[in-house]
N, C-alpha and C positions, 0 to 999 in steps of 0.2 A: 636279295630281299632287304637286308639290313640298310643298305644305302637308299633303296627305294622308299622304305618306311621313314627313314630319317628325313629325306627330302619332302615327303608328303606332310610330315608333322610340322616341319619348319614353314611350309607354304600354307599350313592350315587347310589342306585339301581333305576336309573331314569326310566327304562323300566317298572318296577313294579309300581312305583309311577304314571306313566302316565296311566297305565291300571286302577288303582283305580280312578283317576280323570275322566277318560272316563266313568266309570261305575256309579259314584256317581252323584246325583243331586247337583246343586249349594248350596241348603239349607243344604245338608249333609256335603259338604266341609266346609261351613261356620261354622257348628256346631263343626266339628273336630278341626278347627283352634283355637277355643276358649280355647282348652286344651293344645295348643302347646306354646313353648317359642317364643319370638319375632323373633329370627333368623329362627326357624323352620317354622313359619308362612310365612316369606318372601320366604323361599326356596320352600314351597309347592305352594304358589300362583304364583311364577315365572314359575312353570311347567304347568300352565293352558294356553295352546296355543290358544284355542278357545276364541276369544275376547268376543263373546256374553256370554259365560259361565263365563268368568272372571268378566264381568260387573254384571251379576246376582249374582255371589258369593259376590262381593263387596257390592251389595245392601242388601244382607241378613245379613251382619255383623253389629255389633254395630258401630255407627258412629265414635267413638273414635278409634276403631281398624281399621276400613276402612281407616281413614285418616292417620294412622301410616303406613299402607301398601302403600298407594299411594305416600307418601312422599319419600319412598325408591325406587320407580320404576323410570326407565328412563323416561324423559319427553315425548318422542315420544310414548312410550307404554301407559303412563297415558292418553294422548290425545285420542288414539284409544279406550281405555276402556271407557272414559267419553262420547265419541260420541255414544257408544252403550247403555249407560244408559238412563233411562227416565229423563225428565227434572226435576221433583221434587227430584229424588234421586241425580242428579247432583248438584242441588242447595244446598241440605242438606250437601253433601260432601264438596263442595267448601267453604261453610260457616264455616266449622270446620278446614280448612287448614290454615297454616300461610299466612298472608296477601299478602306477595310478591309472594309466589308460586300460590296462588289463582288467583292473578291478571295476572300472566304469562300464566297460563292455560286458563283463560278466553279469553285472546287475541288470543291464538292459536286455539280456538274452531271455530272461524269464527264470523263475525259481527252479522248475524241474530240469531244464536244460543246463542251468548253471551248476546244479548239484552233480549232474553226470560228469560235466567237464572237470569240476573240482575233485571228483573221485579219481578221474584219469590223471590229473596233475599230481595227485598224492603218491602215485607209483614212480619208481625210479625210471629214468628215461630209457635205460638199456635193458628193461625187463619186458616180459609178455604184457603185463599190465600197462606199461608205458606206451606200447605201440598198438595195443588192441583198439577195436571200435566196439561200442555198445549197441550198434545198430545191426542186430542179428535177428534171425527168424527162429523162434522156438515154439513148439506145440506140446500139449499133454500127450502122454503115451496112450491114453484112452480114446484119443481123437481118431475117427476113421478117415479113410482116404478122401471121401467126398467132402467132409468138413475141412480137411487140410487144404484141398485145392481151392475151396471157397475162401478160406482164410488168406491164402496167398494172393488171390485176386483182389481182396479188400485191402490187405495191409502190405503187399509185396514191395511197394515203393519205399516203405519206411526202413527196410533192411538194406545194407550195403550189397549183399548178395543173397540169392535164394537157391544157389546151386545145391546147398545142403540145408535140410530141415533138422534142427536139433530137437531131440526128444527129451522131455523132462518129466519127473514124477510130480506128485502133489506138493512136495516141499522144494520144488525148483531145482532138484538135484539132476545133473546130467546123467541120463541112463542109456542114451543111444543116438544114432544118427541115421537119416534116410536121405539118399541122393534124390534129386529132382527127377531123374530118369526112372528110378525105381518107383517113385510115388506115382508118376503118370501111367506106368505100365501095370500097376496093381488094381485089383478089383475095388469098387467104391465102398463096399461094406467092410473091408479088411481094416483092422486098427493098426496104428503106427507101431504098437508093441509087437505085433506079429511079423512085421517086415523090417524092423530097425536092426541095425548092426550095433550090438552092444560092446563089441571089442573095438572100441574107437581110440584114436590117437588124440590126446589132450595134453595141455600144459597148465601149470599153476601160474597164478599172477606174478609170482616172484622168479619164474624161470628166466634165465638169461636169454636175451634176444638171439644170440648166436646159436643156442641149442634149439630155439624155435625155428630158425631158418634151416638148420640141419634136418629137423624132423619133416618139415614141409618138402624139402628137397628129397629126402629119403623115401617118403611114402607117396610123392607126386600128388599132393592134395592141393586144392585151391584155397582152402581156409582151414585153420586149426582152432578148436574151441579152447577158451581160457576159463578155468574154474578157480574158485577161492579155496581156502583150507577145508571148507565143509563140502566140497565138490558141487557147489552151486555154480551154475553157468552165469558168468558175468560179462563175457565178451568173446570176440573172435579176432584172430589175426589173419588177414587176407594175403594172398600171394603178392599183390602189388607192394604191400608193406614189407614183406619178406625180401623182395628184390631190393628195396631201399636199404634194408639192413645188411644184405650181402655186399652191396656197393659201399656202404658206409664202413663196414668192418674191413673190407679189402683196402679201401683208401687209408684207413687208420693204420693198418699193418704196413702198408708201403711207406707211409710217412715215418713211422717209428723205426723201420728197418734202416733208414738213412739218418736217424738221429733227430727227427723233428716231429711235428704233429699237425693235425688239420687246422689248428688255430691260425696257422699262416694264411689260410684262405680268408679268414675274417679280417686280419690285419694286413692285407696285401700291400698297403702303401706305407705302413709304419715300420721303417727299417730297424729301429731300436728294439721293438717288441720281437720282430722276427729273429734278430741277432741273439736276443736273450733266450729264445726257444732253441736255437741251434747250438749255442755255445757249450752247454754241458757236455754233449757228446764230442764236440771238437776238442774240448779241454781234456777229455778222456784219451782221445787220440794223441794229443800233445804230450801228456804224461807218459803214455805208452811209448811214444817215440823217444822221449828222454830216457826211459828205462832201457829201451833197446840200445841206445847210444852208450849208456853206462855199462851194459853187459859187454859191448864191443871193447870198451876201454879196459875192462877187467881182463880181457883176453888179448891185450895189446902185445904181450910177449909172443904169443902164437902168431899173430898177424905180422909182427916184425920179422920173425924167422922165415915165414912163408908168405910173402906179399901177394902171391898169386891167389890166395884164398879170398882176398877182397873182391875179386872179379865176380864171384858167385853169390855174394851176400844178397843183392837185390833179387836174384832168381829164387833163392831158397825162401826168403820172406814173402815174396810175391806169390809164388805157387802155393805156399801154405795158406796164405790169406785167402786166395781164390777158392781153394778146395774147402776151407772152413766156411766161407760164405755160401757156397753151393749147398753144402751139407746142412747148414743151419736154416737156409731158406726152405729146403725140402721138409725139414722137421717142423718148422713153424707152420707151414702150410698143412702138414699132416695133423698137427695138433688142432689147428683151426677147424678142419673139416671133420675131425673125429676119427680119421683113419689110423692115427697114432694116438695111443692112450698111455697113461702111466703104467698100465698093466703089461702092455706089449712093447714098451720102450727099449727094453734090453735087446730084443731082437732087432729093433731099428738101429740102435747104436752099433751092434755087432755087424749088421749089414753095411753101414756106412764105413766102419773100420775096414772091412774086407774090400770095399770099393777103393778106399784110400790106399790099402796095401797094393792092390792091382795097379792103380794109376801111378803110385809112388815108385814101384819097381820099374815100370815102363819109362816114366820120365827120368828116374834116377839113372837108368842105363844110358838114355840119350844124352843127358847132361854130363855123365861120367865120360862117355866117349869123346864128347866135345872138349872137355877139360884135358883129356889125354892128348888129343890132337893139337890143342892150343898151347899147352905148357910143357908137353913132352915129359910129363911125370906121371907114371902109372898110379902112384899113391894119391896124388891130387885127384885124379879121376875117381879112384875108389872112395876117398873121403866124401867128395861131392855126391856120388851116387848113393852112399849109405845115408848121408844127412838128408838128401832130398826124399828118399824113400821113407825114412822115419818121420820126417817133418810132415809130409803129406798124409801119412797114416794117422798120426796124432791129431792133425788139424781136422781130418774128416770125423774122427771120433768126438773131438771137442765140439765141432759144429752141431752134432746131434745131441751131445750131453748137456751143453749149456742152456739151450731153450727148455729142456726138461726140468732142469734145476729151477729156472724161473717159474715154470708152470707149477711146480710143487710148492713154491713159495707164494703162490697166488699173485704173481706179477705177470703181466702180459708178456709172453715169450718173444713177441716181435721185437722188443727192445734189446734182446740179446744178440740180434743180428747186426750186420753192418760194422760200425766202428768198434764195438766191443770184441766181436769174434776176430776181426782183422788184427786189432792191436794185440790181443792175447796170443794169436798165432805167430805174429812177428817175433814176440819175445821167446816163444817156444822154439821157433825155427832157428833163431840165433843161438840159443842154449844148446840145441841138438848139434848144429853145425860146428860151433866153436868147441863144444865138448868132444865131438868126434875127432876134430883136427888136433886138439891138445893131446888126447890119448895116443893118436897116431904119431905125434912128434917124438915120443919116447922111443919108438921102435924103428922109425923109417927116416926121420930127418936128422 
């Protein structure tokens, strides 16, 4: 389809392009646009005459691409599209536009709408307030079912979703929630107070977006209400935004685990900026490698006496690094999903240590037998077996411990993985191996 669209755009076959736009969902159009050049993207988007569809397509695009498109559109068209977007998507888009253009568009949107968007922009991006929408459906607790159904008929399109009706008291405090199913099945004269669920799941405007996502996942709800410090209902976070958060957080963790971040996607063609992002962790690796080399130099006497020990240095450091990375990845994931907390982390570290002991003994025995068969020295096999077992046990425990330390220091534990764990375990592996060999020299060599 990409090649077909490209050819149609270059031939200016607008009738065929329009037919494709009419047939495709906004998500399909957004997906196609990712593979087109900047000029082709602009041409394709400009052919979307349905404002609602244009708004939905823009919402489906990455924010950097959406902002580039809106910059090139006539101001009047931009205003119409923004008016058709939900408040949270509008706020995200305006936050990424040049300041002068963002200010101009805000002024043209109208006072009430501008105030709502400015309120959303005032919250941190990674909080419930930053990802919520103010387009929700709330009714008074004194309202009966017949009045509620009539209100939904009149004003239902104003809300992003009406799966849940939020119930508030006279001071706009959130007091309960009623599902659309329960509303329809109830008798017309019954009030919302009588059927509402007052034991509801809610979050504060300053709640971290990861916690919001965890709550939605845990309780299997389609939207979660957001309240301010006075328990006044100010917005809702819908499940589509939660999916975006989960994807964003997972992407961020993966980038950080290999010593980089999502900024690379923005500066994809700027090699100097990308190099600057990656260099800090690579330099950490470099310094770790030098430290490992220095330790080997300190044990040069041991290596000189028993040259066969050199054979197993890559095996010891490699296995320790792999086990440490596995353990840290499991721990980082557990911390991110809430399965592992600072309260139960001791059990998790001990579990990883026991796994390390088990794998270390098995791998140690295997490599010890290989060392014996290779060099025909029983003591070399014993030294390698002991060092391998100890190294893997320590590496597994370290892999679980280090992310926890970062979590306690309020630093994203994902950055503890990859280069950091591998480098630290290389150093530990060499110390254990060379230390064991040096002690053994006194008695056996």
